C-alpha positions as CSV (number, residue, x, y, z in Angstrom):
1,X,-52.5,-14.2,44.4
2,X,-54.7,-11.8,42.6
3,X,-53.3,-8.4,41.7
4,X,-55.1,-5.1,42.1
5,X,-53.9,-2.1,40.1
6,X,-55.6,0.8,41.9
7,X,-56.2,4.5,41.3
8,X,-54.9,4.5,37.7
9,X,-55.9,6.8,34.9
10,X,-57.2,4.4,32.4
11,X,-57.0,5.2,28.7
12,X,-59.0,2.7,26.7
13,X,-61.6,2.6,23.8
14,X,-61.5,6.3,23.2
15,X,-62.1,7.5,26.8
16,X,-60.0,8.4,29.8
17,X,-61.2,7.8,33.4
18,X,-59.9,6.9,36.9
19,X,-60.3,3.3,37.9
20,X,-58.8,0.1,39.1
21,X,-58.2,-3.3,37.5
22,X,-58.4,-6.6,39.3
23,X,-56.2,-9.4,37.7
24,X,-56.8,-13.1,38.4
25,X,-55.3,-16.1,36.6
26,X,-53.8,-14.0,33.9
27,X,-57.1,-12.3,33.0
28,X,-58.8,-9.0,33.8
29,X,-61.4,-10.1,36.3
30,X,-62.9,-6.8,37.1
31,X,-62.7,-3.1,36.0
32,X,-63.6,-1.2,39.2
33,X,-64.7,2.5,39.6
34,X,-62.8,5.2,41.4
35,X,-62.8,5.3,44.3
36,X,-63.1,1.6,45.1
37,X,-66.5,0.5,46.3
38,X,-67.0,0.8,50.0
39,X,-66.0,-2.4,51.8
40,X,-63.9,-3.7,48.9
41,X,-61.7,-6.4,50.4
42,X,-58.0,-5.9,49.8
43,X,-57.0,-8.9,51.8
44,X,-54.9,-11.5,49.9
45,X,-54.4,-9.1,47.0
46,X,-51.1,-7.8,45.7
47,X,-51.9,-4.1,45.5
48,X,-50.1,-1.7,43.1
49,X,-50.9,1.9,43.7
50,X,-51.0,3.6,40.3
51,X,-51.9,7.0,41.5
52,X,-50.7,9.5,38.8
53,X,-50.0,6.8,36.2
54,X,-51.7,6.0,32.9
55,X,-52.9,2.5,32.5
56,X,-53.0,1.3,28.9
57,X,-53.6,-2.0,27.1
58,X,-50.3,-3.6,26.0
59,X,-48.9,-2.5,22.6
60,X,-49.2,-5.0,19.8
61,X,-46.4,-4.6,17.2
62,X,-47.3,-6.3,14.0
63,X,-43.8,-6.0,12.4
64,X,-40.5,-6.9,14.0
65,X,-37.3,-8.7,13.0
66,X,-35.8,-10.4,16.0
67,X,-33.0,-12.1,13.8
68,X,-33.3,-15.7,15.2
69,X,-32.3,-18.1,13.8
70,X,-29.1,-17.5,12.0
71,X,-28.5,-13.8,12.6
72,X,-28.2,-13.8,16.4
73,X,-25.2,-11.5,16.5
74,X,-27.7,-8.8,15.8
75,X,-30.6,-9.9,18.0
76,X,-32.4,-12.9,19.5
77,X,-36.0,-13.6,20.4
78,X,-35.0,-13.4,24.0
79,X,-33.1,-10.1,23.9
80,X,-35.5,-8.3,21.6
81,X,-38.6,-9.4,23.4
82,X,-37.2,-8.2,26.6
83,X,-36.6,-4.8,25.0
84,X,-40.2,-5.0,23.8
85,X,-41.7,-5.4,27.2
86,X,-39.5,-2.7,28.6
87,X,-41.1,-0.4,26.1
88,X,-44.7,-1.5,26.9
89,X,-45.0,-3.9,23.9
90,X,-46.7,-7.1,25.1
91,X,-47.3,-8.9,21.8
92,X,-45.2,-9.0,18.6
93,X,-45.4,-10.6,15.1
94,X,-42.0,-11.4,13.7
95,X,-40.8,-11.6,10.1
96,X,-39.4,-14.6,8.1
97,X,-36.2,-13.1,6.6
98,X,-33.9,-15.1,9.0
99,X,-31.4,-17.8,8.2
100,X,-32.8,-20.2,7.2
101,X,-35.7,-18.2,5.9
102,X,-39.0,-19.2,7.5
103,X,-40.7,-20.6,4.4
104,X,-41.9,-24.0,5.6
105,X,-44.3,-25.0,8.3
106,X,-41.6,-27.0,10.1
107,X,-39.3,-23.9,10.3
108,X,-42.2,-21.8,11.4
109,X,-43.1,-24.2,14.3
110,X,-39.4,-24.2,15.4
111,X,-39.7,-20.4,15.9
112,X,-42.9,-20.8,17.9
113,X,-41.1,-23.4,20.1
114,X,-38.2,-21.2,20.7
115,X,-40.3,-18.2,21.6
116,X,-42.3,-20.3,24.1
117,X,-39.0,-21.0,25.9
118,X,-37.6,-17.5,26.1
119,X,-40.1,-14.7,25.3
120,X,-41.6,-12.5,28.0
121,X,-44.0,-11.1,25.4
122,X,-46.8,-12.8,23.5
123,X,-45.8,-13.8,19.9
124,X,-46.7,-14.9,16.5
125,X,-44.6,-15.4,13.3
126,X,-45.3,-14.9,9.6
127,X,-44.7,-17.6,7.1
128,X,-42.5,-16.2,4.3
129,X,-43.6,-16.4,0.7
130,X,-41.2,-17.3,-2.1
131,X,-41.6,-17.9,-5.8
132,X,-42.0,-21.6,-5.2
133,X,-43.5,-22.4,-1.8
134,X,-47.3,-22.1,-2.5
135,X,-47.9,-25.6,-1.1
136,X,-46.5,-24.5,2.3
137,X,-48.6,-21.3,2.3
138,X,-51.7,-23.4,1.7
139,X,-51.0,-25.4,4.9
140,X,-51.1,-22.4,7.1
141,X,-53.6,-22.5,10.0
142,X,-55.2,-19.0,10.2
143,X,-56.2,-19.6,13.8
144,X,-52.6,-19.9,14.9
145,X,-50.4,-17.9,12.4
146,X,-50.7,-14.2,12.0
147,X,-50.1,-14.0,8.2
148,X,-48.1,-14.6,5.1
149,X,-45.3,-12.2,4.4
150,X,-44.7,-11.2,0.8
151,X,-41.7,-9.1,-0.2
152,X,-42.8,-7.3,-3.4
153,X,-39.4,-5.6,-3.2
154,X,-36.1,-6.9,-2.0
155,X,-34.8,-5.9,1.4
156,X,-32.5,-7.4,4.1
157,X,-32.2,-11.1,3.5
158,X,-33.6,-10.9,-0.1
159,X,-36.9,-12.9,-0.3
160,X,-38.2,-11.1,-3.4
161,X,-41.4,-12.6,-4.9
162,X,-41.3,-11.2,-8.5
163,X,-43.2,-13.9,-10.4
164,X,-46.5,-12.4,-11.4
165,X,-48.2,-15.8,-11.7
166,X,-47.0,-16.8,-8.2
167,X,-48.2,-13.5,-6.8
168,X,-51.6,-14.0,-8.3
169,X,-51.8,-17.5,-6.8
170,X,-50.7,-16.3,-3.4
171,X,-53.3,-13.5,-3.3
172,X,-56.0,-15.8,-4.7
173,X,-55.4,-18.7,-2.3
174,X,-53.7,-17.5,0.9
175,X,-55.7,-18.9,3.8
176,X,-54.9,-16.0,6.0
177,X,-53.9,-12.3,5.9
178,X,-51.2,-11.3,3.4
179,X,-48.7,-8.7,4.6
180,X,-46.6,-7.0,1.9
181,X,-43.4,-5.0,1.7
182,X,-44.1,-2.9,-1.4
183,X,-41.2,-1.4,-3.4
184,X,-40.9,-1.8,-7.2
185,X,-37.6,-3.6,-7.9
186,X,-37.2,-2.5,-11.5
187,X,-37.5,1.2,-10.4
188,X,-35.0,0.7,-7.6
189,X,-32.5,-1.0,-9.9
190,X,-32.7,1.9,-12.4
191,X,-32.4,4.5,-9.7
192,X,-29.4,2.7,-8.2
193,X,-27.6,2.6,-11.6
194,X,-28.3,6.4,-11.9
195,X,-26.8,7.0,-8.4
196,X,-23.7,5.0,-9.3
197,X,-23.2,7.0,-12.4
198,X,-23.4,10.2,-10.5
199,X,-21.5,9.3,-7.3
200,X,-19.7,6.1,-7.9
201,X,-19.5,3.9,-4.8
202,X,-19.6,6.8,-2.4
203,X,-23.4,7.5,-2.6
204,X,-24.5,9.8,0.2
205,X,-27.2,8.4,2.5
206,X,-29.4,11.4,1.5
207,X,-29.8,9.6,-1.8
208,X,-31.7,6.7,-0.2
209,X,-35.2,8.2,-0.7
210,X,-34.1,9.0,-4.3
211,X,-33.0,5.4,-5.0
212,X,-35.9,3.8,-3.1
213,X,-38.2,6.4,-4.4
214,X,-41.8,7.4,-3.8
215,X,-42.6,6.2,-7.3
216,X,-41.1,2.7,-6.5
217,X,-43.3,2.5,-3.4
218,X,-46.5,3.6,-5.2
219,X,-46.0,1.3,-8.2
220,X,-45.7,-1.7,-5.9
221,X,-48.4,-0.7,-3.4
222,X,-50.9,0.0,-6.2
223,X,-50.2,-3.5,-7.6
224,X,-50.8,-5.2,-4.2
225,X,-54.0,-3.3,-3.7
226,X,-55.2,-4.1,-7.2
227,X,-54.4,-7.9,-6.7
228,X,-56.2,-7.9,-3.3
229,X,-59.3,-6.2,-4.8
230,X,-59.3,-8.7,-7.7
231,X,-59.1,-11.8,-5.4
232,X,-60.8,-10.6,-2.2
233,X,-57.5,-11.0,-0.3
234,X,-57.1,-9.7,3.3
235,X,-54.2,-7.4,2.5
236,X,-52.1,-5.5,5.0
237,X,-49.6,-3.1,3.4
238,X,-46.6,-2.6,5.8
239,X,-44.5,0.5,6.5
240,X,-46.1,3.1,4.1
241,X,-43.8,6.1,3.5
242,X,-45.3,8.4,0.8
243,X,-48.1,10.9,0.4
244,X,-49.2,9.4,-3.0
245,X,-49.8,6.0,-1.5
246,X,-52.5,7.4,0.7
247,X,-54.9,7.6,-2.3
248,X,-54.9,3.8,-2.3
249,X,-56.6,3.4,1.1
250,X,-60.0,4.2,2.4
251,X,-61.2,5.9,5.6
252,X,-63.0,3.8,8.1
253,X,-62.9,1.4,11.0
254,X,-60.2,-1.2,10.7
255,X,-62.6,-4.1,11.5
256,X,-64.6,-3.3,8.4
257,X,-61.7,-3.3,6.0
258,X,-60.2,-6.0,3.9
259,X,-57.3,-3.8,2.7
260,X,-55.4,-2.1,5.6
261,X,-52.3,0.1,6.1
262,X,-49.5,0.5,8.5
263,X,-47.1,3.3,9.3
264,X,-43.9,2.9,11.3
265,X,-42.6,5.2,14.0
266,X,-39.5,6.3,12.1
267,X,-41.6,7.5,9.1
268,X,-43.6,9.7,11.5
269,X,-40.6,11.0,13.4
270,X,-37.8,11.6,10.8
271,X,-37.7,13.1,7.4
272,X,-35.1,13.5,4.7
273,X,-33.3,16.5,6.3
274,X,-32.3,14.0,9.1
275,X,-29.9,12.0,6.9
276,X,-27.2,14.7,7.3
277,X,-27.2,14.0,11.1
278,X,-28.0,10.3,11.4
279,X,-26.7,8.8,8.1
280,X,-27.0,5.0,8.0
281,X,-28.8,5.0,11.4
282,X,-32.0,6.1,9.7
283,X,-31.5,4.0,6.5
284,X,-34.6,1.9,6.4
285,X,-36.5,0.2,3.5
286,X,-38.8,1.9,2.5
287,X,-36.7,5.0,2.9
288,X,-37.5,7.9,5.2
289,X,-38.7,10.5,2.7
290,X,-39.7,14.2,2.6
291,X,-41.4,16.4,5.2
292,X,-44.4,16.5,2.9
293,X,-44.6,12.7,2.9
294,X,-44.3,12.7,6.7
295,X,-47.1,15.2,7.0
296,X,-49.4,13.2,4.7
297,X,-48.7,10.1,6.8
298,X,-49.7,11.9,9.9
299,X,-52.9,13.2,8.3
300,X,-53.8,9.7,7.0
301,X,-53.2,8.3,10.5
302,X,-55.5,10.8,12.1
303,X,-58.1,10.4,9.4
304,X,-58.2,6.6,9.7
305,X,-56.8,5.8,6.3
306,X,-53.7,4.3,8.1
307,X,-54.8,1.7,10.6
308,X,-51.9,0.8,12.8
309,X,-48.5,2.1,14.1
310,X,-45.7,-0.4,14.3
311,X,-41.9,-0.4,14.3
312,X,-40.3,-2.6,11.7
313,X,-37.7,-3.2,14.5
314,X,-34.7,-4.5,12.6
315,X,-31.4,-4.5,14.5
316,X,-28.0,-4.5,12.9
317,X,-24.6,-4.0,14.6
318,X,-23.0,-0.6,14.6
319,X,-20.1,-2.2,12.8
320,X,-22.5,-3.2,10.0
321,X,-24.2,0.2,9.9
322,X,-20.8,1.9,9.8
323,X,-20.2,0.9,6.2
324,X,-20.7,3.1,3.1
325,X,-24.1,3.5,1.5
326,X,-24.0,0.2,-0.4
327,X,-22.4,-1.7,2.5
328,X,-24.6,-0.5,5.3
329,X,-27.8,-2.6,5.7
330,X,-31.2,-1.1,6.0
331,X,-33.1,-1.2,9.3
332,X,-32.8,-0.1,12.9
333,X,-33.9,-1.0,16.4
334,X,-37.1,0.6,17.7
335,X,-39.3,-1.7,19.7
336,X,-38.1,-0.5,23.1
337,X,-38.9,3.2,22.3
338,X,-42.0,3.1,20.1
339,X,-44.6,3.8,22.7
340,X,-42.7,6.5,24.5
341,X,-42.0,8.1,21.1
342,X,-45.6,8.2,20.2
343,X,-46.5,9.6,23.6
344,X,-43.9,12.3,23.1
345,X,-45.6,13.2,19.8
346,X,-48.9,13.2,21.6
347,X,-47.5,15.6,24.2
348,X,-46.4,17.9,21.4
349,X,-49.9,18.0,20.1
350,X,-49.6,15.7,17.0
351,X,-52.0,13.0,18.1
352,X,-54.4,12.5,21.1
353,X,-53.5,9.9,23.7
354,X,-56.6,8.0,22.9
355,X,-55.6,7.8,19.3
356,X,-52.1,6.4,20.2
357,X,-53.8,3.6,22.2
358,X,-56.2,3.0,19.3
359,X,-53.5,2.7,16.7
360,X,-51.0,0.7,18.7
361,X,-53.2,-1.5,20.8
362,X,-56.9,-1.7,19.7
363,X,-56.4,-1.6,15.9
364,X,-53.8,-4.3,15.6
365,X,-56.0,-6.6,17.7
366,X,-59.0,-5.9,15.4
367,X,-57.0,-6.1,12.2
368,X,-55.4,-9.4,12.9
369,X,-58.5,-10.7,14.8
370,X,-56.4,-11.5,17.9
371,X,-58.4,-13.2,20.5
372,X,-58.9,-11.4,23.9
373,X,-56.1,-8.9,23.6
374,X,-55.6,-5.2,22.7
375,X,-58.3,-3.8,25.0
376,X,-58.9,-3.4,28.8
377,X,-62.0,-5.5,29.0
378,X,-63.2,-8.0,31.6
379,X,-62.3,-11.5,30.6
380,X,-59.4,-10.4,28.3
381,X,-55.8,-11.3,29.0
382,X,-54.2,-8.9,31.4
383,X,-51.6,-7.4,28.9
384,X,-51.2,-4.0,30.5
385,X,-48.8,-1.1,30.7
386,X,-48.4,1.6,33.4
387,X,-46.9,4.8,32.2
388,X,-45.6,7.7,34.3
389,X,-46.2,11.1,32.6
390,X,-43.8,13.9,33.3
391,X,-40.8,11.7,34.3
392,X,-38.1,12.8,31.8
393,X,-35.3,10.4,30.9
394,X,-32.7,10.3,28.1
395,X,-32.0,7.3,25.9
396,X,-28.4,6.2,26.4
397,X,-26.3,3.1,25.9
398,X,-26.7,2.4,29.6
399,X,-30.5,1.9,29.3
400,X,-30.8,0.4,25.8
401,X,-31.7,-3.3,25.9
402,X,-31.3,-4.2,22.2
403,X,-28.5,-6.8,21.7
404,X,-27.0,-4.5,19.0
405,X,-26.6,-1.9,21.8
406,X,-27.6,1.3,19.9
407,X,-30.7,3.3,19.0
408,X,-31.5,6.1,16.6
409,X,-33.0,7.8,19.6
410,X,-29.8,8.0,21.6
411,X,-29.6,11.4,23.2
412,X,-33.3,12.0,22.9
413,X,-35.2,12.9,26.0
414,X,-38.6,11.4,26.4
415,X,-41.1,12.7,29.0
416,X,-43.0,9.4,29.7
417,X,-41.6,6.4,31.4
418,X,-42.8,2.8,31.3
419,X,-43.0,1.8,35.0
420,X,-44.7,-1.6,34.8
421,X,-45.6,-4.1,32.0
422,X,-47.8,-7.1,32.6
423,X,-48.1,-10.0,30.2
424,X,-50.9,-12.5,30.8
425,X,-51.1,-11.0,34.3
426,X,-47.4,-11.5,35.1
427,X,-45.3,-8.5,35.9
428,X,-42.4,-8.7,33.4
429,X,-41.1,-5.2,33.7
430,X,-41.0,-3.0,36.8
431,X,-39.1,0.3,37.3
432,X,-36.2,-0.5,35.1
433,X,-35.9,-4.2,35.9
434,X,-36.9,-7.3,33.9
435,X,-38.4,-10.4,35.4
436,X,-36.8,-13.3,33.6
437,X,-39.6,-15.8,33.5
438,X,-41.0,-16.3,29.9
439,X,-44.6,-15.2,30.4
440,X,-45.5,-14.9,26.7
441,X,-48.1,-17.0,24.9
442,X,-48.7,-17.9,21.3
443,X,-51.3,-15.5,19.9
444,X,-54.5,-17.0,18.6
445,X,-56.7,-15.5,15.9
446,X,-60.5,-15.7,15.5
447,X,-63.0,-15.1,12.7
448,X,-64.2,-11.7,11.5
449,X,-66.7,-9.8,13.5
């Protein structure tokens, strides 16, 4: 049966307009005007009346950690992808710092096989780089794998690539996009030693942006950009967190860039004053930094220096996060709440609705050259989200779907609610309920242009 979403308020490609969408065989068959043309036949259609609702393309999150295999007490592909679609995220790209680390083509394909069995969202996975797996990197098929992940700074599940010869070879020869975590390890080690001298083992969480400092971020990001410029690498710098790093990136349309930038929701929402309230719950790598850094990130996002908004969704259990500074791991769960958080900031005047859709839906599709996704266009896959404005709800343990069972947004009231999520035309989320069938597909990637 075909599905008609009628009378929606469509937000797509920089414009807002009333209209309807006809879905057939998993694709957007027709974008229809409002009102529907006279005589339009509704027989044999499943009709969803979207009066008063926004209709958006599905969100594409280019950076998540779903913890499978090996760390499934924190999260699984099944649980975290369900949380994703509940939040309007219809496609994700997942990171390699699992156990075992995803550093061979065989292990990569095992992840794809698992996602095909259980994920309601579309999926891709990064191959992880190490100091000695260049031969595996060179086997990567750029049409079926989103990118190569390079940790130019250690983080959860240490995969640090610190051999300069290896880094040069990766940047020179990678057959697809290189995505980097940029923090200078030497700077972090020196700052850690200084913090221990000052505080011993009881370092306050407010020291996190001092230890994993703005200078550490800039040194590493500058090195990555310099290598990419030298070798013509398609480089994507993940989770930027400082004002100074913004000088490394250019203003322009994402499809015209070879060096691109990402910001995460938590670096746009929190700043260093929030450590007193949230402590380890906002301990991420890179660290949440100053209000000045946050303002610079917002300006760069609006100016199109920063190209996409993602989450770096990285669940840990509350027991793990309850340890002292050196014991509590970095990272937190966000994928269920990223879209509503950005819509909340739009309502407060930080960013236009059209820009939210651009940075969370259109730009990731263009940056990664994802085929037939990220836009509401005829012939594209029907990855769609219906959002009810002015329906306040409060994040609580009862409505959190992450396996870890908590969120840094607990107690926060959002004013937009995700009512429906469609993946490849299948309704996977509707009014607080998940449909269990795994509707997700492996993402495919095309050439530039």
